[in-house]
N, C-alpha and C positions, 0 to 999 in steps of 0.2 A: 702605950700612948695611942689614942684613937686616930684613925686616918682623918685627914682634912681634905675635902674636895675643893679644888681650885678651878672654877669654871672660867679661867682666864683667857681661854681661846674659844673660838666657835666650836659648837658640837658638830664636828665635821662629818660624822657618819649618821646623824640623826635622820635625815630624809631617807637614805637608803635602808636603814634599819626599820623605819616605819613602813616603807613600801614592802619590804621583805615580810613583815608581819601581816601584810594585807589590811592595814588600817588607813583610813582617810585621816586628814588633819583634824577634822571635826571629831572623829571617834577617839583619837589619841588625846586631843585636848580635853575632852570631857573626862576621860579616865584619869588624867593627871591634874585635873582641876586648874587648868589655865585656859585662856581664851584661844580660839583658833587663830586670830591675827597674831597673837604673841607667839604661838607655835610656828607660824609661818616665818616670823622674823628670826626666831631661834634657828630654824633650818637654813635660812639665808645668811646667818652670821651677823645680823644687824643688832642683836641683843645677846646678852650673856645670861644663861640660866643661873638661878640660885642653887646652892648645894642641895637643898631639899627638892627642887625641881629635877635636878640631875638624878637623884636617887629614885624619884617617882617614875621618870622616863625610863631609866634602866630597868626598873622592876616590871613595868608594863610591857617593855620590849623583850624581856627575858635575857638581858645582857648585863655586863658589868658597866659601871660608870665609865671606866677607862675606854670601853668599846664605843661609847658615844663620842669620845674625843676630849673629854674633860681630863684634867690632870689630877691625880690623887697623890697626896703626900702621906706617907705612913705605910705600914705593912698590910693593913686590911681596910677595906672601905665598907663602912656600915651600910648594909642593905645591898651591896653589890654582889652579884653572883658571878662565878667564874667557871 
């Protein structure tokens, strides 16, 4: 059964991971195809990311979806790296 990503809580580590990667909000937003204001709201916990956004963010930051702070149901998260 494929994993299901539940972005039911803020992506608690998103800002720290972005900064560790040396990316500005503008750069990361462009790479994951979302607006910079939306990325800012995701980082502050005002919005929840879609499962697809979680996967793209994790891919660009070189982390698993779980490392972002999203909950993953199932044994493997598609597109998540560990």
